[in-house]
C-alpha positions in Angstrom: -8.3 21.8 3.7 -10.8 19.2 2.5 -10.3 15.5 3.0 -10.1 13.3 -0.1 -11.7 10.3 1.8 -15.1 9.1 1.0 -17.0 5.9 2.0 -17.9 3.3 -0.4 -19.5 0.3 1.4 -22.6 -1.9 0.7 -24.5 -4.0 3.2 -24.0 -7.7 2.6 -27.3 -9.5 1.8 -26.0 -12.9 1.1 -25.5 -15.8 3.5 -22.0 -17.0 2.6 -20.4 -17.2 6.0 -18.4 -14.0 5.8 -21.6 -12.1 6.7 -21.8 -13.9 10.0 -18.7 -12.2 11.4 -18.8 -9.0 13.5 -17.0 -5.9 12.3 -14.3 -6.6 14.9 -13.8 -10.0 13.3 -13.7 -8.5 9.8 -10.8 -6.3 10.9 -9.2 -9.2 12.7 -9.4 -11.3 9.6 -7.8 -8.6 7.6 -4.7 -8.3 9.9 -4.6 -12.0 10.9 -1.7 -12.7 8.5 0.4 -10.3 10.6 -1.2 -11.0 14.0 -0.7 -14.8 13.8 3.1 -14.4 13.7 3.0 -11.1 15.7 6.0 -9.9 13.8 7.5 -10.5 10.4 11.1 -9.5 10.0 13.6 -9.5 7.2 11.4 -11.8 5.1 11.1 -14.5 7.9 8.0 -15.0 10.0 8.9 -15.4 13.7 6.8 -18.5 14.5 9.3 -20.3 16.7 8.2 -20.3 20.3 11.6 -19.2 21.5 11.6 -16.3 19.1 8.1 -15.3 20.1 9.4 -15.0 23.7 11.6 -12.2 22.5 8.6 -10.1 21.6 6.8 -8.1 24.3 3.8 -9.7 25.9 1.5 -7.0 24.5 2.6 -7.8 21.0 1.7 -11.5 21.6 -1.9 -10.6 22.3 -4.3 -10.1 19.5 -5.0 -6.5 18.8 -8.7 -6.5 19.4 -10.4 -7.3 22.7 -13.7 -5.3 22.7 -17.0 -7.1 23.0 -18.3 -8.5 19.8 -21.7 -6.8 19.7 -21.6 -5.0 16.4 -24.1 -5.5 13.6 -22.8 -7.7 10.8 -21.8 -6.2 7.5 -19.5 -7.8 4.9 -17.0 -6.3 2.6 -18.8 -5.1 -0.6 -16.0 -5.5 -3.1 -14.6 -8.9 -3.9 -12.1 -8.3 -6.7 -8.8 -9.6 -8.0 -5.8 -9.1 -10.1 -4.3 -11.1 -12.9 -0.7 -9.9 -13.1 1.7 -10.3 -15.9 5.2 -9.3 -16.8 6.8 -8.3 -20.1 10.4 -8.0 -21.3 11.8 -4.8 -22.6 10.2 -2.6 -25.2 8.8 -5.5 -27.2 6.6 -6.8 -24.4 7.8 -10.4 -24.5 6.3 -12.7 -21.8 8.6 -13.0 -18.9 8.8 -15.1 -15.7 5.1 -16.2 -15.3 5.9 -19.8 -15.0 8.3 -19.3 -12.2 6.7 -16.4 -10.3 3.5 -16.1 -8.3 3.4 -12.6 -7.0 4.9 -9.1 -7.3 5.2 -5.8 -5.5 6.2 -2.3 -6.6 7.0 1.1 -5.1 7.5 4.3 -7.1 7.3 8.1 -7.0 6.1 9.7 -10.2 5.6 13.2 -11.6 3.2 14.2 -14.3 0.0 16.0 -15.2 -3.5 15.6 -16.4 -7.0 17.1 -16.1 -6.5 17.2 -12.3 -3.3 19.3 -12.5 0.4 18.6 -12.3 2.5 17.3 -9.4 4.0 14.2 -7.8 2.5 11.1 -6.3 3.9 8.2 -4.2 2.6 4.8 -5.3 2.9 1.3 -3.8 1.1 -1.9 -4.6 1.2 -5.7 -4.4 -0.5 -8.5 -6.3 -0.6 -12.3 -6.6 -1.0 -14.1 -9.9 -2.6 -17.4 -8.6 -5.6 -15.7 -6.9 -5.8 -12.8 -9.4 -6.0 -10.2 -6.6 -4.0 -7.2 -5.5 -4.2 -3.8 -3.9 -2.3 -0.5 -3.6 -2.2 3.1 -2.5 -1.2 6.6 -3.7 -0.6 9.9 -2.0 0.7 13.3 -3.1 -0.5 16.7 -4.3 -1.6 18.0 -7.7 -1.6 21.8 -8.2 -5.2 22.0 -9.4 -6.6 20.0 -6.6 -8.0 21.2 -3.3 -6.0 19.9 -0.4 -4.1 16.8 -1.2 -4.7 13.6 -3.2 -4.7 10.2 -1.7 -6.4 6.9 -2.4 -6.6 3.2 -2.1 -7.2 0.9 -5.1 -7.8 -2.7 -6.0 -6.2 -4.3 -9.1 -8.0 -6.6 -11.4 -6.5 -6.5 -14.9 -3.2 -8.0 -16.1 -1.2 -5.8 -18.6 -4.0 -3.4 -19.6 -4.2 -2.3 -23.2 -3.0 1.2 -22.4 0.1 0.1 -20.5 3.1 2.2 -21.3 6.0 0.3 -22.6 9.0 1.0 -20.3 12.7 0.4 -21.2 13.2 -2.6 -18.8 16.2 -4.8 -19.3 14.8 -7.4 -16.9 11.1 -7.0 -17.8 8.2 -5.1 -16.3 5.0 -5.7 -14.4 1.7 -3.9 -15.0 -1.8 -4.1 -13.7 -5.0 -2.1 -13.7 -7.9 -1.6 -11.4 -10.2 0.8 -9.6 -9.9 3.4 -6.8 -12.2 2.3 -4.0 -11.5 5.0 -1.4 -10.2 8.6 -1.5 -9.5 10.9 -4.4 -10.8 10.0 -7.9 -13.2 7.5 -6.3 -14.3 5.0 -8.9 -11.6 6.0 -11.4 -9.4 3.5 -13.2 -5.8 3.2 -12.3 -2.8 1.6 -14.0 0.5 0.8 -12.4 3.6 -0.3 -14.3 7.2 -0.7 -13.2 10.4 -2.3 -14.3 11.8 -5.2 -12.4 14.7 -4.1 -10.3 15.6 -1.0 -8.3 16.1 2.6 -9.4 14.2 1.7 -12.6 11.3 3.4 -14.5 7.8 3.3 -13.3 4.4 4.8 -14.4 1.0 5.5 -12.8 -2.1 6.6 -14.7 -5.5 7.7 -13.3 -8.4 7.7 -15.8 -11.7 9.4 -14.7 -15.1 7.8 -15.1 -15.7 10.2 -18.1 -12.6 8.8 -19.8 -10.4 11.8 -19.2 -6.9 11.2 -18.1 -6.8 12.8 -14.7 -3.1 12.1 -14.1 -0.3 10.4 -16.0 3.1 10.3 -14.4 6.4 8.6 -14.7 9.4 8.3 -12.4 11.7 6.0 -10.6 11.0 3.1 -8.3 11.4 -0.7 -7.8 9.5 -3.8 -8.6 10.2 -7.4 -7.5 8.8 -10.9 -8.3 8.3 -13.7 -5.8 7.9 -17.4 -6.4 5.4 -17.6 -3.6 1.8 -16.3 -3.7 0.4 -13.9 -1.1 -1.7 -14.6 1.9 -2.8 -11.0 2.3 -1.6 -7.5 3.1 -2.3 -4.0 4.2 -2.2 -0.8 2.1 -2.1 2.8 3.5 -2.0 6.3 2.2 -1.0 9.2 4.4 -0.1 12.9 4.7 2.3 13.9 7.5 3.6 17.2 8.7 6.6 17.5 11.0 10.3 18.4 11.3 13.7 17.1 12.3 17.3 17.7 11.7 16.6 18.0 8.0 14.1 20.8 8.7 10.3 21.2 8.6 8.2 19.7 5.9 5.2 17.8 4.6 5.6 14.3 3.3 3.0 12.1 1.5 3.4 8.4 1.8 1.9 5.3 0.1 2.6 1.9 1.6 1.7 -1.7 0.6 2.9 -4.6 2.7 2.0 -8.3 2.2 2.9 -11.7 3.6 3.7 -14.6 1.2 2.4 -18.1 1.7 5.9 -19.2 3.0 5.9 -16.4 5.6 8.0 -13.7 4.1 7.2 -10.0 4.2 7.3 -8.3 0.8 6.5 -4.7 -0.3 7.3 -1.3 1.2 6.4 2.2 0.3 7.2 5.5 -1.4 7.2 9.1 -0.3 7.1 12.5 -2.0 6.9 16.1 -0.6 9.0 18.9 0.6 11.4 19.3 3.5 13.0 22.8 4.1 11.1 23.9 1.0 13.1 21.4 -1.1 11.6 18.6 -3.1 12.0 15.2 -1.4 11.2 11.7 -2.6 12.3 8.1 -2.5 11.0 4.5 -2.0 11.7 2.0 0.7 11.6 -1.8 1.1 9.8 -3.2 4.1 11.8 -5.1 6.7 9.3 -5.8 9.5 5.6 -5.5 10.3 4.1 -5.7 13.8 0.5 -5.8 15.0 0.1 -4.1 18.4 -2.9 -3.6 20.8 -5.3 -0.8 20.1 -5.7 -1.4 16.4 -2.1 -0.3 15.7 0.1 -1.5 12.8 3.8 -0.6 12.7 6.3 -1.2 10.0 10.0 -0.5 9.4 12.2 -0.6 6.3 15.1 1.0 4.4 15.2 3.6 1.7 16.7 2.9 -1.7 20.2 3.9 -2.6 18.9 6.7 -4.8 16.7 9.7 -4.1 16.3 11.6 -0.8 17.7 10.1 2.4 19.4 7.1 0.6 20.0 3.9 2.6 18.3 5.3 5.7 15.9 3.5 8.1 12.2 4.4 8.0 9.3 3.6 10.3 5.6 3.9 9.9 2.8 3.6 12.5 -0.9 3.6 11.9 -3.6 3.7 14.6 -7.3 3.3 13.7 -9.4 6.3 14.6 -12.2 4.0 15.8 -11.2 0.7 17.4 -12.7 -1.7 16.7 -14.1 -0.2 13.5 -17.7 0.5 13.1 -17.8 -0.2 9.3 -16.0 -2.6 7.1 -13.4 -1.8 4.5 -10.9 1.1 4.5 -10.5 2.9 7.8 -9.5 6.4 8.9 -6.3 6.3 11.0 -3.6 8.6 12.4 -0.1 8.0 11.0 3.4 8.7 12.1 6.2 8.4 9.6 9.9 8.9 10.3 13.2 8.7 8.4 16.5 8.0 10.3 14.7 8.5 13.6 15.4 12.2 13.7 16.0 13.5 10.2 12.2 13.9 9.8 9.3 12.8 12.0 5.8 13.7 10.9 2.2 12.9 11.9 -1.1 13.3 10.1 -4.2 11.7 8.7 -4.2 8.3 7.0 -6.4 5.7 5.4 -5.6 2.0 5.9 -7.1 -1.1 4.5 -6.3 -4.7 5.5 -6.7 -6.8 2.4 -7.1 -10.6 2.7 -8.7 -11.8 -0.5 -6.0 -14.1 -1.8 
């Protein structure tokens, strides 16, 4: 089975300060928003000294300790997102004056030139800095292997945004896939504000063909605080549990707000015991650990498979510290309700601190 991951990096030739950091420091800068507080739980950063004493000593140490002897490269893509929201089918402006960021999770089914199937999608963005990121993972019948990718968002309310029936309004943004399947293709993510509400995801190839267009259920939320940064990941896991054996594809996007709250979560699609499985989850905690490991936990939505159940994700970089900037190969473990399903497999993870 072929891997969808490809590398898309460029050597930095400018002298803007960022290029003076080692690759280890680039990774450190990307996860620094999580490492500085060591753990972000239930929307509150644990910065109080007494609270930090409750964490293990290893979790209080920064994740990277290797010698800083790597050649210097800088990230090749500096992009952003201008996010907007609309009300209902008429597209009336909604909430921009009071809100500064948004996040969304959804699983969608659809078809296109790449085939038909289901994808899990997750993303976050901040209005003030015009930047955001996301991930998708799943399988399309005409594809070889599986489809997964990481993308950056740069356009508010693209012209081809589908109008969703959203009583509380919708968010939408467009951008470009920077790693994985459909590399370089345009993406569009749209979702209604709320939970258990419509969402959409569209991938348009470089030649203008619609590779995939899907709709489904998910959640989107607005925040009055802008974002400091975040991490996105796409994974394929295989495993088993009390629910039976299966293969689950996950997309996760977690961010930390300026006032120290964790926002975001993820989505999953796949099969368990040969039955379709899918849902979204909201993130509750994020922890940076030694060995370039990032662990999160959350709770599934009240609809879909495994409703209202705890989930955990763990990502460990294949190379620590990384030998190139940008998205990294990793191994992932994903579990729902501890024992209902536990799966492991390949992943791609990208710390994103461009807010």
